[in-house]
N, C-alpha and C positions, 0 to 999 in steps of 0.2 A: 504494500500500500504506500510506503514512503517513496518508492521509486515512481509510482504514478503521480503523487503530489509534486515531486521534483520536476517531472516532465511537463506536467500541467503548468507549473509556475514559469517554465521556459516559454511556453506557448503564449501566455498572457503578459509577458514582459513588454512594456512599451518604452523603448529606448530611442529617443530622438537624437538626431545629430547634434553636435555642439558648435559647429561653425556654419554660417549662412552668408549668402550674398543677398542683401536687402537693397533693392534698387541700385545695384552696382557696388555698394559699400560692404566690406567685410564686417561681420558682426559675430561675436562669440557669445554663446549663451551658457551660463553655468547655473545649475539649480542646487540650492542648499536647503537642507532642513534645519530649522532653528528652534524647534519647540523646547528643547532642553538647553539651548544656548551653546551648542557645540558647532554650529555651522557645517555640519557633515554634508559633503558633496554627494549627490545622488545622480544616477543616470537612468533609473527606472521610474517612470511617472507614476506607477502603481505604489511607490514608496513615499509619496508626498505626505507630509504631516501638516498640521494646522499652522505651523510657524514657517512654512516654506517661503523662500524668496527665489527670484531669478535675477541674476546679474547679467546685464547686457552691455558688452564692451565693444565699441567700434570707434571709427574716426570721428563721426559726428554725434554718436549716441552713446552715452554712458549712464546707465540706469540701474537701480535696484528696486524691483517691484515685488510687493507682497502677494501671496496667493489670494485669489478671490474665492468667495464661497458661493458661487452661482451653482445651483443644482444642474448636474449633467455636463459641467464644463471643467476643463483643466486649463486654467488661465491665471494670469498675474496682472494686477492693475493698481494704479494709484489714482484712478478716475481721470487722469490726463493721458496716460500711456496705457496700452493694452498689449500683452504678449499672450497668445492663446494657442494651445495644442489641440483643444477640443472645444467645440461649442454646439449649441442646440441646432444651429442652421446647417453647418458643414459637417458635423460629426467629428470623428477623430482625424486630424490632419497634422500629425507630429512631424512629418518630414518637410512640410511647408507651413510653418506656423504663421499666424496672423499677427502682424505688428501694425498698430494703429495709434495715431496721435490726435487728440482733441485740441484744436486751437482755441485761443481765447474768444473768438467770434462764434464758436460752436461747430465750425466746420471740422470734419474728420478726414485726416490724411491717412490713406492706406499705403503700406509699403509691400512690395512684392518680394517675398523671401523664399529662397531656394537653398537646399543643402549645398555646402561648399566643400570640395575636396581639393586641396592644393596639388598642383602638378609640379614637376621639377623646375619649370621656368618661374613659377610664382614664389618658390621657396628661396631663390637666390637673390 
């Protein structure tokens, strides 16, 4: 029975990439649990706790967003910025997360984010 549980846990693991190109800019996403104050880095979205945060580091964007508590969603927001791996409209989209920015005038700017894998030319 333990082997079955282990195999099932592999199947339901939701592990998003950590690097993205969002409208042409490189963005690194690091998820940390902080319920116990340990800032433990996690890679499986199924392991999020109530104190989770995502740190988004890029040339133009440097954010630390807390987990939201929307039912059916896996997202982080400060009500100005949104980083989402799952929402009620699109379902699970962990390889192409949603990045949105609410401007002071109420307009919402959406960024197109795709997984990024560096090739040899980009690393030098």
